Each structure stands twice: as structure tokens, then as C-alpha cells.
PyMOL CGO cylinders between C-alpha atoms (Angstrom):
from pymol import cmd
from pymol.cgo import CYLINDER

trace = [
    CYLINDER, -42.71, 24.88, -27.10, -38.95, 24.52, -26.58, 0.3, 1, 1, 1, 1, 1, 1,
    CYLINDER, -38.95, 24.52, -26.58, -38.83, 27.79, -24.60, 0.3, 1, 1, 1, 1, 1, 1,
    CYLINDER, -38.83, 27.79, -24.60, -41.58, 26.56, -22.28, 0.3, 1, 1, 1, 1, 1, 1,
    CYLINDER, -41.58, 26.56, -22.28, -39.76, 23.25, -21.68, 0.3, 1, 1, 1, 1, 1, 1,
    CYLINDER, -39.76, 23.25, -21.68, -36.53, 25.12, -20.93, 0.3, 1, 1, 1, 1, 1, 1,
    CYLINDER, -36.53, 25.12, -20.93, -38.32, 27.42, -18.47, 0.3, 1, 1, 1, 1, 1, 1,
    CYLINDER, -38.32, 27.42, -18.47, -39.92, 24.45, -16.70, 0.3, 1, 1, 1, 1, 1, 1,
    CYLINDER, -39.92, 24.45, -16.70, -36.56, 22.67, -16.50, 0.3, 1, 1, 1, 1, 1, 1,
    CYLINDER, -36.56, 22.67, -16.50, -34.86, 25.74, -15.04, 0.3, 1, 1, 1, 1, 1, 1,
    CYLINDER, -34.86, 25.74, -15.04, -37.65, 26.10, -12.49, 0.3, 1, 1, 1, 1, 1, 1,
    CYLINDER, -37.65, 26.10, -12.49, -37.37, 22.42, -11.46, 0.3, 1, 1, 1, 1, 1, 1,
    CYLINDER, -37.37, 22.42, -11.46, -33.58, 22.67, -11.28, 0.3, 1, 1, 1, 1, 1, 1,
    CYLINDER, -33.58, 22.67, -11.28, -33.79, 25.76, -9.06, 0.3, 1, 1, 1, 1, 1, 1,
    CYLINDER, -33.79, 25.76, -9.06, -36.35, 23.97, -6.90, 0.3, 1, 1, 1, 1, 1, 1,
    CYLINDER, -36.35, 23.97, -6.90, -33.95, 21.04, -6.41, 0.3, 1, 1, 1, 1, 1, 1,
    CYLINDER, -33.95, 21.04, -6.41, -30.97, 23.31, -5.74, 0.3, 1, 1, 1, 1, 1, 1,
    CYLINDER, -30.97, 23.31, -5.74, -32.95, 25.22, -3.12, 0.3, 1, 1, 1, 1, 1, 1,
    CYLINDER, -32.95, 25.22, -3.12, -34.33, 22.05, -1.54, 0.3, 1, 1, 1, 1, 1, 1,
    CYLINDER, -34.33, 22.05, -1.54, -33.16, 21.49, 2.01, 0.3, 1, 1, 1, 1, 1, 1,
    CYLINDER, -33.16, 21.49, 2.01, -32.22, 17.83, 2.35, 0.3, 1, 1, 1, 1, 1, 1,
    CYLINDER, -32.22, 17.83, 2.35, -31.11, 18.10, 5.98, 0.3, 1, 1, 1, 1, 1, 1,
    CYLINDER, -31.11, 18.10, 5.98, -33.16, 16.39, 8.63, 0.3, 1, 1, 1, 1, 1, 1,
    CYLINDER, -33.16, 16.39, 8.63, -33.92, 17.37, 12.18, 0.3, 1, 1, 1, 1, 1, 1,
    CYLINDER, -33.92, 17.37, 12.18, -33.66, 14.97, 15.07, 0.3, 1, 1, 1, 1, 1, 1,
    CYLINDER, -33.66, 14.97, 15.07, -37.44, 14.86, 15.21, 0.3, 1, 1, 1, 1, 1, 1,
    CYLINDER, -37.44, 14.86, 15.21, -37.66, 13.87, 11.53, 0.3, 1, 1, 1, 1, 1, 1,
    CYLINDER, -37.66, 13.87, 11.53, -35.12, 11.08, 12.04, 0.3, 1, 1, 1, 1, 1, 1,
    CYLINDER, -35.12, 11.08, 12.04, -37.11, 9.91, 15.04, 0.3, 1, 1, 1, 1, 1, 1,
    CYLINDER, -37.11, 9.91, 15.04, -40.36, 9.87, 13.02, 0.3, 1, 1, 1, 1, 1, 1,
    CYLINDER, -40.36, 9.87, 13.02, -38.59, 7.95, 10.22, 0.3, 1, 1, 1, 1, 1, 1,
    CYLINDER, -38.59, 7.95, 10.22, -37.37, 5.37, 12.72, 0.3, 1, 1, 1, 1, 1, 1,
    CYLINDER, -37.37, 5.37, 12.72, -40.88, 4.95, 14.11, 0.3, 1, 1, 1, 1, 1, 1,
    CYLINDER, -40.88, 4.95, 14.11, -42.21, 4.46, 10.58, 0.3, 1, 1, 1, 1, 1, 1,
    CYLINDER, -42.21, 4.46, 10.58, -39.61, 1.76, 9.96, 0.3, 1, 1, 1, 1, 1, 1,
    CYLINDER, -39.61, 1.76, 9.96, -40.17, 0.15, 13.36, 0.3, 1, 1, 1, 1, 1, 1,
    CYLINDER, -40.17, 0.15, 13.36, -36.63, 1.14, 14.38, 0.3, 1, 1, 1, 1, 1, 1,
    CYLINDER, -36.63, 1.14, 14.38, -35.38, 3.18, 17.26, 0.3, 1, 1, 1, 1, 1, 1,
    CYLINDER, -35.38, 3.18, 17.26, -32.85, 5.97, 16.85, 0.3, 1, 1, 1, 1, 1, 1,
    CYLINDER, -32.85, 5.97, 16.85, -30.30, 3.74, 18.57, 0.3, 1, 1, 1, 1, 1, 1,
    CYLINDER, -30.30, 3.74, 18.57, -30.99, 0.98, 16.01, 0.3, 1, 1, 1, 1, 1, 1,
    CYLINDER, -30.99, 0.98, 16.01, -30.43, 3.37, 13.14, 0.3, 1, 1, 1, 1, 1, 1,
    CYLINDER, -30.43, 3.37, 13.14, -27.20, 4.74, 14.61, 0.3, 1, 1, 1, 1, 1, 1,
    CYLINDER, -27.20, 4.74, 14.61, -25.93, 1.21, 15.20, 0.3, 1, 1, 1, 1, 1, 1,
    CYLINDER, -25.93, 1.21, 15.20, -26.73, 0.30, 11.60, 0.3, 1, 1, 1, 1, 1, 1,
    CYLINDER, -26.73, 0.30, 11.60, -24.87, 3.37, 10.33, 0.3, 1, 1, 1, 1, 1, 1,
    CYLINDER, -24.87, 3.37, 10.33, -21.88, 2.49, 12.52, 0.3, 1, 1, 1, 1, 1, 1,
    CYLINDER, -21.88, 2.49, 12.52, -21.92, -1.10, 11.22, 0.3, 1, 1, 1, 1, 1, 1,
    CYLINDER, -21.92, -1.10, 11.22, -21.96, 0.11, 7.61, 0.3, 1, 1, 1, 1, 1, 1,
    CYLINDER, -21.96, 0.11, 7.61, -19.04, 2.45, 8.29, 0.3, 1, 1, 1, 1, 1, 1,
    CYLINDER, -19.04, 2.45, 8.29, -17.07, -0.43, 9.81, 0.3, 1, 1, 1, 1, 1, 1,
    CYLINDER, -17.07, -0.43, 9.81, -17.84, -2.61, 6.80, 0.3, 1, 1, 1, 1, 1, 1,
    CYLINDER, -17.84, -2.61, 6.80, -16.68, 0.10, 4.40, 0.3, 1, 1, 1, 1, 1, 1,
    CYLINDER, -16.68, 0.10, 4.40, -13.50, 0.64, 6.43, 0.3, 1, 1, 1, 1, 1, 1,
    CYLINDER, -13.50, 0.64, 6.43, -12.77, -3.10, 6.50, 0.3, 1, 1, 1, 1, 1, 1,
    CYLINDER, -12.77, -3.10, 6.50, -13.31, -3.32, 2.75, 0.3, 1, 1, 1, 1, 1, 1,
    CYLINDER, -13.31, -3.32, 2.75, -10.95, -0.40, 2.12, 0.3, 1, 1, 1, 1, 1, 1,
    CYLINDER, -10.95, -0.40, 2.12, -8.26, -2.06, 4.25, 0.3, 1, 1, 1, 1, 1, 1,
    CYLINDER, -8.26, -2.06, 4.25, -8.76, -5.37, 2.44, 0.3, 1, 1, 1, 1, 1, 1,
    CYLINDER, -8.76, -5.37, 2.44, -8.41, -3.68, -0.95, 0.3, 1, 1, 1, 1, 1, 1,
    CYLINDER, -8.41, -3.68, -0.95, -5.06, -2.18, 0.13, 0.3, 1, 1, 1, 1, 1, 1,
    CYLINDER, -5.06, -2.18, 0.13, -3.61, -5.26, 1.82, 0.3, 1, 1, 1, 1, 1, 1,
    CYLINDER, -3.61, -5.26, 1.82, -1.54, -8.13, 0.43, 0.3, 1, 1, 1, 1, 1, 1,
    CYLINDER, -1.54, -8.13, 0.43, -3.26, -11.27, 1.72, 0.3, 1, 1, 1, 1, 1, 1,
    CYLINDER, -3.26, -11.27, 1.72, -0.09, -13.38, 1.90, 0.3, 1, 1, 1, 1, 1, 1,
    CYLINDER, -0.09, -13.38, 1.90, 2.19, -11.04, 3.84, 0.3, 1, 1, 1, 1, 1, 1,
    CYLINDER, 2.19, -11.04, 3.84, -0.22, -8.57, 5.44, 0.3, 1, 1, 1, 1, 1, 1,
    CYLINDER, -0.22, -8.57, 5.44, 1.72, -5.67, 3.93, 0.3, 1, 1, 1, 1, 1, 1,
    CYLINDER, 1.72, -5.67, 3.93, 0.33, -3.01, 1.65, 0.3, 1, 1, 1, 1, 1, 1,
    CYLINDER, 0.33, -3.01, 1.65, -0.39, -4.41, -1.80, 0.3, 1, 1, 1, 1, 1, 1,
    CYLINDER, -0.39, -4.41, -1.80, 0.58, -2.57, -4.97, 0.3, 1, 1, 1, 1, 1, 1,
    CYLINDER, 0.58, -2.57, -4.97, -2.60, -0.51, -4.97, 0.3, 1, 1, 1, 1, 1, 1,
    CYLINDER, -2.60, -0.51, -4.97, -2.17, 0.55, -1.35, 0.3, 1, 1, 1, 1, 1, 1,
    CYLINDER, -2.17, 0.55, -1.35, 1.52, 1.27, -1.77, 0.3, 1, 1, 1, 1, 1, 1,
    CYLINDER, 1.52, 1.27, -1.77, 1.06, 3.42, -4.87, 0.3, 1, 1, 1, 1, 1, 1,
    CYLINDER, 1.06, 3.42, -4.87, -1.52, 5.46, -2.96, 0.3, 1, 1, 1, 1, 1, 1,
    CYLINDER, -1.52, 5.46, -2.96, 1.06, 6.04, -0.22, 0.3, 1, 1, 1, 1, 1, 1,
    CYLINDER, 1.06, 6.04, -0.22, 3.70, 6.84, -2.84, 0.3, 1, 1, 1, 1, 1, 1,
    CYLINDER, 3.70, 6.84, -2.84, 1.48, 9.53, -4.35, 0.3, 1, 1, 1, 1, 1, 1,
    CYLINDER, 1.48, 9.53, -4.35, 0.95, 11.09, -0.91, 0.3, 1, 1, 1, 1, 1, 1,
    CYLINDER, 0.95, 11.09, -0.91, 4.69, 11.02, -0.20, 0.3, 1, 1, 1, 1, 1, 1,
    CYLINDER, 4.69, 11.02, -0.20, 5.27, 12.75, -3.55, 0.3, 1, 1, 1, 1, 1, 1,
    CYLINDER, 5.27, 12.75, -3.55, 2.75, 15.49, -2.74, 0.3, 1, 1, 1, 1, 1, 1,
    CYLINDER, 2.75, 15.49, -2.74, 4.23, 16.00, 0.73, 0.3, 1, 1, 1, 1, 1, 1,
    CYLINDER, 4.23, 16.00, 0.73, 7.77, 16.31, -0.60, 0.3, 1, 1, 1, 1, 1, 1,
    CYLINDER, 7.77, 16.31, -0.60, 6.69, 18.77, -3.31, 0.3, 1, 1, 1, 1, 1, 1,
    CYLINDER, 6.69, 18.77, -3.31, 4.80, 20.89, -0.79, 0.3, 1, 1, 1, 1, 1, 1,
    CYLINDER, 4.80, 20.89, -0.79, 7.16, 20.80, 2.18, 0.3, 1, 1, 1, 1, 1, 1,
    CYLINDER, 7.16, 20.80, 2.18, 10.50, 19.77, 0.62, 0.3, 1, 1, 1, 1, 1, 1,
    CYLINDER, 10.50, 19.77, 0.62, 10.81, 16.81, 3.00, 0.3, 1, 1, 1, 1, 1, 1,
    CYLINDER, 10.81, 16.81, 3.00, 13.72, 14.54, 1.97, 0.3, 1, 1, 1, 1, 1, 1,
    CYLINDER, 13.72, 14.54, 1.97, 12.19, 11.22, 0.97, 0.3, 1, 1, 1, 1, 1, 1,
    CYLINDER, 12.19, 11.22, 0.97, 13.78, 8.13, -0.55, 0.3, 1, 1, 1, 1, 1, 1,
    CYLINDER, 13.78, 8.13, -0.55, 12.14, 5.19, -2.28, 0.3, 1, 1, 1, 1, 1, 1,
    CYLINDER, 12.14, 5.19, -2.28, 13.72, 1.74, -1.97, 0.3, 1, 1, 1, 1, 1, 1,
    CYLINDER, 13.72, 1.74, -1.97, 12.95, -1.32, -4.12, 0.3, 1, 1, 1, 1, 1, 1,
    CYLINDER, 12.95, -1.32, -4.12, 13.91, -4.85, -3.06, 0.3, 1, 1, 1, 1, 1, 1,
    CYLINDER, 13.91, -4.85, -3.06, 13.77, -8.00, -5.17, 0.3, 1, 1, 1, 1, 1, 1,
    CYLINDER, 13.77, -8.00, -5.17, 14.59, -11.51, -3.98, 0.3, 1, 1, 1, 1, 1, 1,
    CYLINDER, 14.59, -11.51, -3.98, 17.42, -13.36, -5.71, 0.3, 1, 1, 1, 1, 1, 1,
    CYLINDER, 17.42, -13.36, -5.71, 16.75, -16.83, -7.17, 0.3, 1, 1, 1, 1, 1, 1,
    CYLINDER, 16.75, -16.83, -7.17, 13.16, -16.86, -5.94, 0.3, 1, 1, 1, 1, 1, 1,
    CYLINDER, 13.16, -16.86, -5.94, 12.09, -18.94, -8.95, 0.3, 1, 1, 1, 1, 1, 1,
    CYLINDER, 12.09, -18.94, -8.95, 14.60, -21.61, -7.98, 0.3, 1, 1, 1, 1, 1, 1,
    CYLINDER, 14.60, -21.61, -7.98, 12.99, -21.92, -4.54, 0.3, 1, 1, 1, 1, 1, 1,
    CYLINDER, 12.99, -21.92, -4.54, 9.57, -22.39, -6.13, 0.3, 1, 1, 1, 1, 1, 1,
    CYLINDER, 9.57, -22.39, -6.13, 10.87, -24.87, -8.70, 0.3, 1, 1, 1, 1, 1, 1,
    CYLINDER, 10.87, -24.87, -8.70, 12.97, -26.91, -6.25, 0.3, 1, 1, 1, 1, 1, 1,
    CYLINDER, 12.97, -26.91, -6.25, 10.81, -26.90, -3.12, 0.3, 1, 1, 1, 1, 1, 1,
    CYLINDER, 10.81, -26.90, -3.12, 7.33, -25.93, -4.29, 0.3, 1, 1, 1, 1, 1, 1,
    CYLINDER, 7.33, -25.93, -4.29, 5.13, -22.86, -4.03, 0.3, 1, 1, 1, 1, 1, 1,
    CYLINDER, 5.13, -22.86, -4.03, 4.46, -23.45, -0.35, 0.3, 1, 1, 1, 1, 1, 1,
    CYLINDER, 4.46, -23.45, -0.35, 8.16, -22.90, 0.32, 0.3, 1, 1, 1, 1, 1, 1,
    CYLINDER, 8.16, -22.90, 0.32, 8.05, -19.83, -1.91, 0.3, 1, 1, 1, 1, 1, 1,
    CYLINDER, 8.05, -19.83, -1.91, 5.15, -18.40, 0.10, 0.3, 1, 1, 1, 1, 1, 1,
    CYLINDER, 5.15, -18.40, 0.10, 7.05, -19.06, 3.35, 0.3, 1, 1, 1, 1, 1, 1,
    CYLINDER, 7.05, -19.06, 3.35, 10.05, -17.24, 1.90, 0.3, 1, 1, 1, 1, 1, 1,
    CYLINDER, 10.05, -17.24, 1.90, 7.96, -14.20, 1.01, 0.3, 1, 1, 1, 1, 1, 1,
    CYLINDER, 7.96, -14.20, 1.01, 6.38, -14.08, 4.46, 0.3, 1, 1, 1, 1, 1, 1,
    CYLINDER, 6.38, -14.08, 4.46, 9.79, -14.43, 6.09, 0.3, 1, 1, 1, 1, 1, 1,
    CYLINDER, 9.79, -14.43, 6.09, 11.17, -11.54, 4.04, 0.3, 1, 1, 1, 1, 1, 1,
    CYLINDER, 11.17, -11.54, 4.04, 8.16, -9.42, 4.98, 0.3, 1, 1, 1, 1, 1, 1,
    CYLINDER, 8.16, -9.42, 4.98, 8.69, -10.06, 8.70, 0.3, 1, 1, 1, 1, 1, 1,
    CYLINDER, 8.69, -10.06, 8.70, 12.44, -9.45, 8.35, 0.3, 1, 1, 1, 1, 1, 1,
    CYLINDER, 12.44, -9.45, 8.35, 11.86, -6.08, 6.71, 0.3, 1, 1, 1, 1, 1, 1,
    CYLINDER, 11.86, -6.08, 6.71, 9.24, -5.06, 9.27, 0.3, 1, 1, 1, 1, 1, 1,
    CYLINDER, 9.24, -5.06, 9.27, 11.63, -5.88, 12.10, 0.3, 1, 1, 1, 1, 1, 1,
    CYLINDER, 11.63, -5.88, 12.10, 14.56, -3.99, 10.59, 0.3, 1, 1, 1, 1, 1, 1,
    CYLINDER, 14.56, -3.99, 10.59, 12.85, -0.85, 9.29, 0.3, 1, 1, 1, 1, 1, 1,
    CYLINDER, 12.85, -0.85, 9.29, 11.76, 2.18, 11.28, 0.3, 1, 1, 1, 1, 1, 1,
    CYLINDER, 11.76, 2.18, 11.28, 8.22, 2.76, 12.46, 0.3, 1, 1, 1, 1, 1, 1,
    CYLINDER, 8.22, 2.76, 12.46, 7.87, 5.74, 10.07, 0.3, 1, 1, 1, 1, 1, 1,
    CYLINDER, 7.87, 5.74, 10.07, 8.84, 3.70, 7.01, 0.3, 1, 1, 1, 1, 1, 1,
    CYLINDER, 8.84, 3.70, 7.01, 6.07, 2.50, 4.68, 0.3, 1, 1, 1, 1, 1, 1,
    CYLINDER, 6.07, 2.50, 4.68, 6.50, -1.05, 3.43, 0.3, 1, 1, 1, 1, 1, 1,
    CYLINDER, 6.50, -1.05, 3.43, 4.58, -2.84, 0.69, 0.3, 1, 1, 1, 1, 1, 1,
    CYLINDER, 4.58, -2.84, 0.69, 4.71, -5.79, -1.66, 0.3, 1, 1, 1, 1, 1, 1,
    CYLINDER, 4.71, -5.79, -1.66, 4.45, -4.69, -5.27, 0.3, 1, 1, 1, 1, 1, 1,
    CYLINDER, 4.45, -4.69, -5.27, 3.87, -8.21, -6.52, 0.3, 1, 1, 1, 1, 1, 1,
    CYLINDER, 3.87, -8.21, -6.52, 5.74, -11.48, -6.92, 0.3, 1, 1, 1, 1, 1, 1,
    CYLINDER, 5.74, -11.48, -6.92, 9.01, -11.27, -5.01, 0.3, 1, 1, 1, 1, 1, 1,
    CYLINDER, 9.01, -11.27, -5.01, 9.33, -7.48, -5.25, 0.3, 1, 1, 1, 1, 1, 1,
    CYLINDER, 9.33, -7.48, -5.25, 8.95, -5.23, -2.20, 0.3, 1, 1, 1, 1, 1, 1,
    CYLINDER, 8.95, -5.23, -2.20, 9.14, -1.45, -1.83, 0.3, 1, 1, 1, 1, 1, 1,
    CYLINDER, 9.14, -1.45, -1.83, 9.75, 0.94, 1.04, 0.3, 1, 1, 1, 1, 1, 1,
    CYLINDER, 9.75, 0.94, 1.04, 9.09, 4.67, 1.35, 0.3, 1, 1, 1, 1, 1, 1,
    CYLINDER, 9.09, 4.67, 1.35, 11.70, 6.21, 3.66, 0.3, 1, 1, 1, 1, 1, 1,
    CYLINDER, 11.70, 6.21, 3.66, 10.38, 9.57, 4.93, 0.3, 1, 1, 1, 1, 1, 1,
    CYLINDER, 10.38, 9.57, 4.93, 12.79, 12.23, 6.18, 0.3, 1, 1, 1, 1, 1, 1,
    CYLINDER, 12.79, 12.23, 6.18, 15.63, 10.26, 4.58, 0.3, 1, 1, 1, 1, 1, 1,
    CYLINDER, 15.63, 10.26, 4.58, 18.22, 11.40, 2.05, 0.3, 1, 1, 1, 1, 1, 1,
    CYLINDER, 18.22, 11.40, 2.05, 20.43, 9.17, -0.09, 0.3, 1, 1, 1, 1, 1, 1,
    CYLINDER, 20.43, 9.17, -0.09, 23.22, 8.93, 2.46, 0.3, 1, 1, 1, 1, 1, 1,
    CYLINDER, 23.22, 8.93, 2.46, 20.83, 7.88, 5.21, 0.3, 1, 1, 1, 1, 1, 1,
    CYLINDER, 20.83, 7.88, 5.21, 19.13, 5.44, 2.85, 0.3, 1, 1, 1, 1, 1, 1,
    CYLINDER, 19.13, 5.44, 2.85, 22.50, 3.80, 2.19, 0.3, 1, 1, 1, 1, 1, 1,
    CYLINDER, 22.50, 3.80, 2.19, 22.91, 3.20, 5.92, 0.3, 1, 1, 1, 1, 1, 1,
    CYLINDER, 22.91, 3.20, 5.92, 19.48, 1.55, 6.04, 0.3, 1, 1, 1, 1, 1, 1,
    CYLINDER, 19.48, 1.55, 6.04, 20.36, -0.56, 3.00, 0.3, 1, 1, 1, 1, 1, 1,
    CYLINDER, 20.36, -0.56, 3.00, 23.62, -1.70, 4.62, 0.3, 1, 1, 1, 1, 1, 1,
    CYLINDER, 23.62, -1.70, 4.62, 21.70, -2.75, 7.71, 0.3, 1, 1, 1, 1, 1, 1,
    CYLINDER, 21.70, -2.75, 7.71, 19.19, -4.75, 5.69, 0.3, 1, 1, 1, 1, 1, 1,
    CYLINDER, 19.19, -4.75, 5.69, 21.93, -6.51, 3.74, 0.3, 1, 1, 1, 1, 1, 1,
    CYLINDER, 21.93, -6.51, 3.74, 24.03, -7.18, 6.84, 0.3, 1, 1, 1, 1, 1, 1,
    CYLINDER, 24.03, -7.18, 6.84, 21.91, -10.03, 8.22, 0.3, 1, 1, 1, 1, 1, 1,
    CYLINDER, 21.91, -10.03, 8.22, 20.12, -12.16, 5.65, 0.3, 1, 1, 1, 1, 1, 1,
    CYLINDER, 20.12, -12.16, 5.65, 17.10, -14.20, 6.83, 0.3, 1, 1, 1, 1, 1, 1,
    CYLINDER, 17.10, -14.20, 6.83, 17.32, -17.96, 6.45, 0.3, 1, 1, 1, 1, 1, 1,
    CYLINDER, 17.32, -17.96, 6.45, 14.43, -20.19, 5.38, 0.3, 1, 1, 1, 1, 1, 1,
    CYLINDER, 14.43, -20.19, 5.38, 14.33, -23.62, 6.99, 0.3, 1, 1, 1, 1, 1, 1,
    CYLINDER, 14.33, -23.62, 6.99, 12.74, -26.33, 4.85, 0.3, 1, 1, 1, 1, 1, 1,
    CYLINDER, 12.74, -26.33, 4.85, 12.02, -29.72, 6.39, 0.3, 1, 1, 1, 1, 1, 1,
    CYLINDER, 12.02, -29.72, 6.39, 12.59, -32.68, 4.09, 0.3, 1, 1, 1, 1, 1, 1,
    CYLINDER, 12.59, -32.68, 4.09, 11.98, -36.40, 4.40, 0.3, 1, 1, 1, 1, 1, 1,
    CYLINDER, 11.98, -36.40, 4.40, 15.58, -37.13, 5.34, 0.3, 1, 1, 1, 1, 1, 1,
    CYLINDER, 15.58, -37.13, 5.34, 17.08, -33.82, 6.42, 0.3, 1, 1, 1, 1, 1, 1,
    CYLINDER, 17.08, -33.82, 6.42, 16.42, -30.10, 6.74, 0.3, 1, 1, 1, 1, 1, 1,
    CYLINDER, 16.42, -30.10, 6.74, 17.56, -27.52, 4.23, 0.3, 1, 1, 1, 1, 1, 1,
    CYLINDER, 17.56, -27.52, 4.23, 18.57, -23.96, 5.11, 0.3, 1, 1, 1, 1, 1, 1,
    CYLINDER, 18.57, -23.96, 5.11, 18.26, -21.36, 2.34, 0.3, 1, 1, 1, 1, 1, 1,
    CYLINDER, 18.26, -21.36, 2.34, 19.67, -17.87, 2.71, 0.3, 1, 1, 1, 1, 1, 1,
    CYLINDER, 19.67, -17.87, 2.71, 17.09, -15.44, 1.34, 0.3, 1, 1, 1, 1, 1, 1,
    CYLINDER, 17.09, -15.44, 1.34, 19.28, -12.92, -0.42, 0.3, 1, 1, 1, 1, 1, 1,
    CYLINDER, 19.28, -12.92, -0.42, 17.83, -9.94, -2.23, 0.3, 1, 1, 1, 1, 1, 1,
    CYLINDER, 17.83, -9.94, -2.23, 18.96, -7.04, -4.38, 0.3, 1, 1, 1, 1, 1, 1,
    CYLINDER, 18.96, -7.04, -4.38, 17.93, -3.50, -3.58, 0.3, 1, 1, 1, 1, 1, 1,
    CYLINDER, 17.93, -3.50, -3.58, 18.14, -0.06, -5.06, 0.3, 1, 1, 1, 1, 1, 1,
    CYLINDER, 18.14, -0.06, -5.06, 16.92, 3.33, -3.98, 0.3, 1, 1, 1, 1, 1, 1,
    CYLINDER, 16.92, 3.33, -3.98, 16.34, 6.81, -5.28, 0.3, 1, 1, 1, 1, 1, 1,
    CYLINDER, 16.34, 6.81, -5.28, 15.87, 10.07, -3.39, 0.3, 1, 1, 1, 1, 1, 1,
    CYLINDER, 15.87, 10.07, -3.39, 13.03, 12.19, -4.70, 0.3, 1, 1, 1, 1, 1, 1,
    CYLINDER, 13.03, 12.19, -4.70, 14.20, 15.31, -6.53, 0.3, 1, 1, 1, 1, 1, 1,
    CYLINDER, 14.20, 15.31, -6.53, 12.99, 17.85, -9.08, 0.3, 1, 1, 1, 1, 1, 1,
    CYLINDER, 12.99, 17.85, -9.08, 14.24, 15.76, -12.01, 0.3, 1, 1, 1, 1, 1, 1,
    CYLINDER, 14.24, 15.76, -12.01, 11.34, 13.34, -11.64, 0.3, 1, 1, 1, 1, 1, 1,
    CYLINDER, 11.34, 13.34, -11.64, 8.19, 14.38, -13.44, 0.3, 1, 1, 1, 1, 1, 1,
    CYLINDER, 8.19, 14.38, -13.44, 5.85, 12.02, -11.60, 0.3, 1, 1, 1, 1, 1, 1,
    CYLINDER, 5.85, 12.02, -11.60, 5.65, 9.34, -8.89, 0.3, 1, 1, 1, 1, 1, 1,
    CYLINDER, 5.65, 9.34, -8.89, 5.88, 6.77, -11.69, 0.3, 1, 1, 1, 1, 1, 1,
    CYLINDER, 5.88, 6.77, -11.69, 9.21, 8.22, -12.84, 0.3, 1, 1, 1, 1, 1, 1,
    CYLINDER, 9.21, 8.22, -12.84, 10.46, 8.09, -9.24, 0.3, 1, 1, 1, 1, 1, 1,
    CYLINDER, 10.46, 8.09, -9.24, 9.44, 4.44, -8.98, 0.3, 1, 1, 1, 1, 1, 1,
    CYLINDER, 9.44, 4.44, -8.98, 11.15, 3.61, -12.26, 0.3, 1, 1, 1, 1, 1, 1,
    CYLINDER, 11.15, 3.61, -12.26, 14.37, 5.25, -11.10, 0.3, 1, 1, 1, 1, 1, 1,
    CYLINDER, 14.37, 5.25, -11.10, 14.48, 3.20, -7.89, 0.3, 1, 1, 1, 1, 1, 1,
    CYLINDER, 14.48, 3.20, -7.89, 13.59, 0.06, -9.83, 0.3, 1, 1, 1, 1, 1, 1,
    CYLINDER, 13.59, 0.06, -9.83, 16.45, 0.69, -12.25, 0.3, 1, 1, 1, 1, 1, 1,
    CYLINDER, 16.45, 0.69, -12.25, 18.90, 1.01, -9.37, 0.3, 1, 1, 1, 1, 1, 1,
    CYLINDER, 18.90, 1.01, -9.37, 17.61, -2.29, -7.99, 0.3, 1, 1, 1, 1, 1, 1,
    CYLINDER, 17.61, -2.29, -7.99, 18.09, -3.93, -11.38, 0.3, 1, 1, 1, 1, 1, 1,
    CYLINDER, 18.09, -3.93, -11.38, 21.71, -2.79, -11.57, 0.3, 1, 1, 1, 1, 1, 1,
    CYLINDER, 21.71, -2.79, -11.57, 22.29, -4.20, -8.09, 0.3, 1, 1, 1, 1, 1, 1,
    CYLINDER, 22.29, -4.20, -8.09, 20.65, -7.50, -9.05, 0.3, 1, 1, 1, 1, 1, 1,
    CYLINDER, 20.65, -7.50, -9.05, 22.83, -7.90, -12.10, 0.3, 1, 1, 1, 1, 1, 1,
    CYLINDER, 22.83, -7.90, -12.10, 25.91, -7.36, -9.94, 0.3, 1, 1, 1, 1, 1, 1,
    CYLINDER, 25.91, -7.36, -9.94, 24.94, -9.65, -7.06, 0.3, 1, 1, 1, 1, 1, 1,
    CYLINDER, 24.94, -9.65, -7.06, 23.67, -12.57, -9.19, 0.3, 1, 1, 1, 1, 1, 1,
    CYLINDER, 23.67, -12.57, -9.19, 26.37, -12.45, -11.85, 0.3, 1, 1, 1, 1, 1, 1,
]
cmd.load_cgo(trace, "trace")
């Protein structure tokens, strides 16, 4: 009994494996007629579904507040940068930036002011980074940048440029306006063979940022 069931299963499995699931243009046309749809209607529906999937993928990778990559999208880019460096030995540096005293802005002026500060930082970074750089918001007031074709010395030059001109947030009050300099701490780490994973690379850059933050806010 068991042998017969096994034989039947193997026969059915082989039948499925050998089944040709491709369709000719004529078969698609006949299907469309059966569904009261033209070939053009079906192709348009397929195109619409592809656009919807693409839009959903972009939405899942995008930070809604700033329009930058969110953590999920950035980590995906980080993994690709890791693979590219391992394969082609392309110098690549990861930079982490964290706003100073961001909690004070939220506590003193409200979350709306905090959101404006984050959006202003995002625009500032976009305007002062290169077109090849990959920028994202990891969460809260922490941002990250992948710097392709960039070693530590070149990354330092980019860091100096970012720290040279600090963006200023203007807050309108009932009696007067308040200007707040949006300072941030940053750290970076060039990818090398000492790192065992993209996560280790991220932790190294984050540690450098932390040391910088302790120094600048002391």
C-alpha cells in the first residue's frame, strides 16, 4: 500500500515538474476574451500592479518626515556597500551624525519645532553631500551617510565641510523670534578587513560619533 502511494506521488510530482506553464500569445488572447478583457486591458492591469508594488517598496524604505531612506532602506544600502567593497576593494566610509541637545528643542519649543529641525538637518545634509553619497535617517535625531570611493582622509574633509556651516532653525514666538543653531556630532569609520559584518562596521562608526558627542557637549 505504501509503495503504491509513493509511486503515485512520484508520478504526480514528475507530471508537475514536466508541466509547461508558459502561455502563447493566442492563449493569453483567449483568456482575455473569456474574462471580457482585451490584451491591452490585461497589460495595463499588469503595469498598474507593477507600479503599485514599486510604490510600496519605495514607501517601505522611506522616512516619511524627511523623505530620506529610513533605517530599513539604509541598512539594505549598507549591506550592498559592504558586498561591493569586499568584492572590488572600493574604499568606502560610513558616517554617523547625531544632533546635539535635540531633546531640549522638543521640550522647550514642542515636537513641531523638533520635526522642523530634523527636516532642516536633512535638507542641509542633502545640499552639502555629493550626489554619490547615500543618506538616511536611522531614527530619532540620528542620521547616517555611506561615502563611496572615500577613505578616512577624504571623509575627514567632508566632515569638516559639514561642521563648518551649521544650519539655523528659526522659531517664531508670540513676542519675538528665536534662532537655534542645529549643532551635531559625527563620527566615521572606513570599511576594512577587521569588521566581521555590516553591523560591526555600523557600531564602529557609531562609537566614533559617541566619542565626538561627549567632547562637543561636555
